[in-house]
C-alpha positions as CSV (number, residue, x, y, z in Angstrom):
1,M,37.5,-5.5,-49.8
2,D,40.6,-3.4,-49.3
3,N,39.1,-2.1,-46.3
4,A,38.3,-5.8,-45.0
5,W,41.9,-6.8,-45.6
6,R,43.5,-3.7,-43.6
7,M,41.0,-4.1,-40.3
8,I,42.2,-8.1,-40.4
9,N,45.9,-6.7,-41.0
10,D,45.5,-4.2,-37.7
11,L,44.0,-7.2,-35.7
12,V,46.9,-9.6,-36.3
13,S,49.0,-6.8,-35.7
14,N,47.9,-5.7,-32.3
15,L,47.4,-9.2,-31.3
16,T,51.3,-10.5,-31.9
17,S,51.8,-6.8,-30.5
18,V,49.9,-8.2,-27.5
19,I,51.3,-11.7,-27.2
20,I,55.2,-9.9,-27.0
21,G,54.2,-7.7,-24.3
22,L,53.1,-11.1,-22.1
23,L,55.9,-13.2,-23.2
24,G,58.2,-9.8,-22.3
25,L,56.6,-10.2,-18.7
26,G,56.4,-13.7,-18.3
27,I,60.1,-13.6,-18.8
28,V,60.4,-10.6,-16.1
29,G,58.4,-12.6,-14.3
30,A,59.9,-15.7,-14.0
31,L,63.2,-13.8,-13.7
32,A,61.8,-12.0,-10.6
33,F,60.4,-14.9,-9.2
34,G,62.7,-17.4,-9.8
35,G,60.0,-19.8,-11.7
36,P,57.3,-20.5,-13.7
37,V,54.6,-17.6,-13.1
38,L,51.0,-18.8,-13.1
39,G,51.7,-22.1,-14.1
40,L,53.3,-20.7,-17.0
41,D,57.1,-21.4,-17.8
42,V,57.9,-19.6,-20.5
43,I,61.4,-19.4,-20.2
44,G,61.1,-23.5,-20.5
45,S,58.8,-23.3,-23.9
46,I,61.7,-20.7,-25.5
47,T,64.3,-23.0,-24.5
48,E,62.4,-26.0,-26.1
49,L,61.1,-24.4,-29.0
50,V,64.7,-23.1,-29.7
51,E,66.4,-26.5,-29.0
52,T,63.5,-28.1,-31.6
53,L,64.6,-25.6,-34.1
54,A,68.0,-26.3,-33.6
55,G,67.9,-29.9,-33.8
56,M,65.7,-29.3,-37.3
57,G,68.9,-28.2,-39.2
58,V,68.4,-26.1,-41.9
59,V,64.6,-26.5,-42.2
60,G,64.6,-24.8,-38.5
61,L,66.8,-22.3,-39.7
62,L,64.2,-21.2,-42.4
63,V,61.2,-21.5,-39.8
64,L,63.3,-19.3,-37.5
65,A,64.0,-16.7,-40.4
66,I,60.2,-16.4,-41.1
67,L,59.4,-16.3,-37.2
68,Y,61.6,-13.2,-37.0
69,S,60.4,-11.7,-40.1
70,V,56.8,-12.2,-38.3
71,V,57.8,-10.2,-35.5
72,N,59.6,-7.8,-36.9
73,R,56.8,-6.1,-39.4
């Protein structure tokens, strides 16, 4: 059972790394080409997420802290 949890943890960690890499690629592409890349507006989505969290006050700060801790594991 311990081995199954370790495999799941590795899978989630690897998927998180891939998604963060794709986000970085989307940001660089948007800056290089001056707009959405392949129809995806990564910078606009991140901006919208930050605006939403900022409008939520303390709850938004708590969610931001949780997201930060998950990404930095």
